[in-house]
C-alpha distance (Angstrom), angle and dihedral (degrees) to the residues before:
residue distance angle dihedral
X1 . . .
X2 3.73 . .
X3 3.89 90.5 .
X4 3.82 95.3 46.1
X5 3.76 126.9 94.0
X6 3.80 114.9 -112.6
X7 3.79 93.9 -105.0
X8 3.85 88.2 51.8
X9 3.85 90.7 51.7
X10 3.85 89.0 53.4
X11 3.85 91.5 51.0
X12 3.77 89.1 48.6
X13 3.80 94.3 51.8
X14 3.88 92.6 47.7
X15 3.82 89.6 47.3
X16 3.80 90.5 51.4
X17 3.81 93.4 43.4
X18 3.81 88.7 53.7
X19 3.76 91.8 48.8
X20 3.76 90.6 52.7
X21 3.80 90.3 49.8
X22 3.75 87.8 54.1
X23 3.70 91.7 51.6
X24 3.76 93.2 45.8
X25 3.85 89.8 52.8
X26 3.67 90.3 54.4
X27 3.83 93.3 47.6
X28 3.76 94.7 -114.7
X29 3.85 95.6 119.5
X30 3.83 137.7 22.1
X31 3.91 107.8 -87.7
X32 3.85 87.2 -128.7
X33 3.77 87.2 71.0
X34 3.80 89.0 77.6
X35 3.67 88.6 65.9
X36 3.86 95.1 53.1
X37 3.84 94.2 82.0
X38 3.71 113.3 77.1
X39 3.78 121.6 -154.7
X40 3.83 108.2 -111.6
X41 3.78 116.8 -119.2
X42 3.68 119.6 -103.3
X43 3.84 115.0 -87.9
X44 3.86 102.4 -88.8
X45 3.80 95.4 -141.9
X46 3.80 96.4 50.3
X47 3.81 116.3 106.1
X48 3.81 122.5 -128.6
X49 3.80 113.0 -97.5
X50 3.67 121.0 -91.8
X51 3.83 116.3 -98.5
X52 3.81 136.2 -174.7
X53 3.70 123.8 -109.8
X54 3.80 121.5 -125.0
X55 3.80 89.7 -102.3
X56 3.79 92.6 46.2
X57 3.82 93.3 51.7
X58 3.81 89.8 46.7
X59 3.76 91.3 50.2
X60 3.81 89.3 47.0
X61 3.73 94.7 53.1
X62 3.72 92.4 44.3
X63 3.85 90.2 55.8
X64 3.90 92.7 77.0
X65 3.86 115.7 100.3
X66 3.91 96.6 -135.0
X67 3.83 91.6 -177.1
X68 3.81 87.6 74.2
X69 3.74 123.8 69.4
X70 3.84 94.5 -130.1
X71 3.85 85.9 48.7
X72 3.74 92.0 54.2
X73 3.83 91.0 49.1
X74 3.84 92.4 48.0
X75 3.88 91.3 46.8
X76 3.93 89.8 52.6
X77 3.81 89.9 49.5
X78 3.81 89.7 47.3
X79 3.73 91.2 53.8
X80 3.91 92.0 49.3
X81 3.79 90.1 49.3
X82 3.73 98.9 44.5
X83 3.90 101.2 33.9
X84 3.77 101.0 31.3
X85 3.77 99.8 28.5
X86 3.82 98.1 -127.1
X87 3.83 118.3 168.9
X88 3.88 119.3 -126.9
X89 3.91 93.6 -103.8
X90 3.86 90.9 48.4
X91 3.78 89.6 54.6
X92 3.83 90.8 45.7
X93 3.71 90.5 50.0
X94 3.85 97.8 55.1
X95 3.83 119.6 116.5
X96 3.77 131.2 -161.8
X97 3.86 89.7 -107.1
X98 3.80 91.1 53.4
X99 3.83 91.4 68.6
X100 3.73 117.8 83.6
X101 3.95 101.2 -171.5
X102 3.79 94.4 -179.8
X103 3.82 95.4 55.4
X104 3.82 96.4 34.1
X105 3.86 92.3 -122.6
X106 3.82 137.6 130.5
X107 3.79 124.8 -155.8
X108 3.81 109.6 -139.8
X109 3.71 112.4 -154.8
X110 3.84 100.7 167.7
X111 3.79 105.5 52.8
X112 3.75 129.3 154.1
X113 3.81 89.3 -108.5
X114 3.82 92.3 49.9
X115 3.70 89.5 -123.2
X116 3.80 127.2 126.3
X117 3.87 110.6 -117.2
X118 3.78 134.0 -178.1
X119 3.83 112.2 -144.7
X120 3.80 131.6 -174.7
X121 3.80 117.5 -122.4
X122 3.85 124.8 -156.0
X123 3.70 119.6 -110.1
X124 3.78 93.4 -110.0
X125 3.91 90.8 58.5
X126 3.78 89.5 45.2
X127 3.75 92.6 53.0
X128 3.87 91.4 45.6
X129 3.85 90.5 54.3
X130 3.79 91.7 47.3
X131 3.85 89.8 49.1
X132 3.69 92.3 49.6
X133 3.82 93.4 45.9
X134 3.97 90.8 48.5
X135 3.74 98.6 39.4
X136 3.71 112.0 19.2
X137 3.92 116.4 25.6
X138 3.83 108.7 102.2
X139 3.89 118.3 -129.6
X140 3.75 105.0 -86.9
X141 3.83 142.1 152.6
X142 3.80 88.6 -134.1
X143 3.88 114.3 111.3
X144 3.77 90.1 -156.3
X145 3.77 112.1 121.2
X146 3.74 94.2 -137.2
X147 3.91 119.4 38.9
X148 3.73 138.7 178.4
X149 3.82 119.7 -90.3
X150 3.85 94.3 -162.4
X151 3.87 128.7 51.5
X152 2.99 121.9 -18.3
X153 3.75 79.2 43.5
X154 3.83 116.9 -148.9
X155 3.91 94.4 6.9
X156 3.76 120.7 136.6
X157 3.85 117.9 -84.2
X158 3.78 112.3 -115.8
X159 3.78 123.6 -146.9
X160 3.72 94.2 -97.5
X161 3.84 90.4 55.9
X162 3.78 89.5 53.7
X163 3.71 91.6 46.9
X164 3.90 92.7 48.3
X165 3.92 90.2 51.2
X166 3.78 92.0 54.3
X167 3.81 92.1 45.0
X168 3.77 89.2 54.5
X169 3.75 90.9 50.0
X170 3.91 87.3 50.2
X171 3.74 89.4 52.9
X172 3.96 94.7 48.3
X173 3.93 86.5 50.3
X174 3.77 92.3 49.4
X175 3.84 90.2 -122.7
X176 3.74 116.8 144.2
X177 3.84 105.3 -155.6
X178 3.73 122.4 -179.4
X179 3.81 87.7 -135.2
X180 3.83 142.4 -16.5
X181 3.81 89.2 -101.1
X182 3.85 84.0 78.2
X183 3.92 85.1 89.5
X184 3.73 92.5 59.7
X185 3.95 91.4 46.1
X186 3.76 89.4 49.8
X187 3.85 92.8 53.7
X188 3.81 92.3 45.4
X189 3.73 91.0 50.9
X190 3.81 92.1 50.2
X191 3.81 91.0 46.9
X192 3.84 91.8 50.7
X193 3.76 90.7 47.5
X194 3.80 90.8 54.3
């Protein structure tokens, strides 16, 4: 681990801990072995991630043209990323059957951990998705929740389409983020503060 960066050491520890859990479940090692690996402390010289202020987030969300169908789609995506903390590939991987509008939940099938998850979504994001589906989503045979509004018309959005839509919104808001993950960091910081 001496040759690895701090983030890589953390990934290594998590991987080893998961492997030990697997071995413990199969009775090959003592279950207490999973506690043997301690999580390394964060790198002391790293700065905290950038976050958006309340006014910046408000300006960002107001930058979407909700009178257009693609604006409604992008606004719903922005709410899922800023209020739920979804990653770009998680948004792109959503299907119509993953959204439970009555219970305000989304089923995530394509997570970073490769585990299916059920997440609650705020009422504002639920309304934005419903508004997009009723008044913005083009007719298509695709089961993807969010689809393209340009050629190839009606095909599923990919993660780079989601990323591009958020970057354009940052540009309209005069916000210079280091990356789109800023929305996730902002949510995490707010949740931690509460």
